[in-house]
C-alpha positions in Angstrom: 0.0 0.0 0.0 1.1 3.6 -0.7 -0.5 6.9 0.2 -1.1 9.5 -2.5 0.3 12.9 -1.7 -2.7 14.6 -3.5 -5.8 12.8 -2.4 -4.2 11.4 0.8 -5.8 8.0 0.2 -4.0 4.8 0.9 -4.1 2.7 -2.3 -2.5 -0.5 -3.7 0.9 0.1 -5.4 -0.6 -0.8 -8.8 -2.6 2.5 -8.5 0.6 4.4 -9.0 2.6 4.8 -12.2 6.3 3.9 -12.3 8.9 6.6 -11.9 12.4 5.1 -11.8 14.1 8.5 -11.0 11.6 9.2 -8.1 11.1 7.7 -4.7 12.9 4.6 -3.5 9.9 2.4 -4.4 10.1 3.5 -8.0 6.6 4.8 -8.1 5.2 8.3 -8.5 4.1 10.3 -5.4 0.5 10.7 -6.7 -1.9 8.0 -7.9 -3.0 7.5 -11.5 -6.5 8.9 -10.7 -5.1 12.1 -9.3 -2.6 12.4 -12.2 -5.5 12.0 -14.8 -7.6 14.6 -13.0 -4.7 17.1 -12.9 -3.9 16.5 -16.6 -7.5 17.2 -17.6 -7.5 20.4 -15.6 -4.1 21.5 -17.0 -5.4 21.0 -20.6 -8.1 23.6 -19.9 -5.4 26.3 -20.1 -3.3 27.4 -23.0 -0.1 26.6 -21.0 -1.4 23.1 -20.5 -2.8 22.5 -23.9 0.3 23.6 -25.9 2.7 20.8 -24.8 0.1 18.2 -25.8 -0.5 19.9 -29.1 3.2 19.9 -29.8 3.7 16.3 -28.7 0.8 15.1 -30.9 2.0 17.0 -33.9 5.6 15.8 -33.5 4.3 12.2 -33.4 2.2 12.7 -36.5 5.2 14.3 -38.3 7.4 11.4 -37.4 4.8 8.9 -38.6 4.2 10.7 -41.9 7.8 11.7 -42.6 7.3 15.4 -42.7 9.3 18.2 -41.0 8.5 19.4 -37.5 10.1 22.6 -36.3 7.3 24.1 -34.1 8.3 25.4 -30.6 6.4 26.3 -27.4 7.6 29.8 -27.9 6.0 30.0 -31.3 2.8 28.3 -30.4 1.9 29.5 -26.9 1.2 33.2 -27.9 -1.1 32.0 -30.7 -3.1 29.7 -28.4 -3.2 32.4 -25.7 -4.7 34.8 -28.2 -7.7 32.5 -28.0 -8.8 33.1 -31.6 -8.9 30.8 -34.7 -6.5 32.3 -37.3 -8.8 31.1 -40.1 -12.3 32.0 -38.8 -11.9 34.4 -35.9 -13.9 32.1 -33.7 -13.0 31.9 -30.0 -11.2 28.7 -28.7 -12.9 26.6 -26.0 -10.6 25.0 -23.5 -13.1 23.1 -21.3 -12.1 19.8 -22.7 -15.4 18.2 -23.1 -16.1 16.1 -26.2 -19.1 18.3 -27.0 -16.9 21.4 -27.2 -14.0 19.7 -29.0 -15.2 21.4 -32.2 -14.0 24.8 -30.7 -10.7 23.5 -29.3 -7.4 24.8 -30.8 -5.9 22.7 -33.5 -2.8 22.8 -35.7 -3.7 23.2 -39.4 -1.1 22.5 -42.0 -1.9 25.1 -44.7 -0.4 22.8 -47.3 -1.2 19.2 -46.1 1.8 17.8 -48.0 4.3 19.9 -46.1 5.4 19.7 -42.5 4.6 21.2 -39.2 6.7 24.4 -39.6 5.8 28.0 -38.6 5.4 29.1 -42.2 3.0 26.2 -42.9 0.9 26.0 -39.7 -2.0 28.1 -38.4 -3.8 27.6 -35.2 -7.5 27.0 -35.9 -10.6 25.6 -34.3 -10.8 21.9 -34.6 -14.0 22.0 -36.6 -12.4 24.1 -39.3 -9.4 21.7 -39.4 -11.7 18.6 -39.6 -13.8 20.2 -42.4 -10.7 21.1 -44.3 -8.9 17.8 -44.0 -6.6 17.6 -47.0 -8.7 20.1 -49.0 -8.0 23.9 -49.3 -9.4 26.9 -47.6 -11.2 27.7 -50.8 -12.9 24.3 -50.6 -14.1 25.0 -47.1 -15.4 28.4 -48.2 -17.4 26.7 -51.0 -18.9 24.3 -48.5 -19.7 27.1 -46.0 -21.4 29.2 -48.7 -23.5 26.2 -49.7 -24.5 25.6 -46.1 -25.5 29.2 -45.6 -27.4 29.3 -48.9 -29.2 26.0 -48.2 -30.1 26.9 -44.6 -31.5 30.3 -45.8 -33.7 28.6 -48.4 -34.9 25.9 -46.0 
């Protein structure tokens, strides 16, 4: 048994993640449940969201063989601005699945190129999902059709 320093509950050792460079028992000071809760709260802020965005993009770049040169110093001010660079819509950081559409996302302007400052813009996830491997002009064509069809309905 081990006591979590956050929730103060005594739990089985399997409730703690390994940390070889940590305490003598090789386990983290806080339990997995507390770690998960803290990570969710951290992602509700730009400072907490940016490292995850960078790590995810770096992973995708490695798997697809494209360049990755983004930095926290480049990305953080864009996310802190709180506004989609393509639409002007405000980012939502509450982290629920329902509001994922309004979360910040990294859009490669040219999907064939890498994650570099000259090829990436920070947008709402919904825009990025709609764009996929298409162009901004394609998204605009779709948006105009949506507006036209909803006005005539």
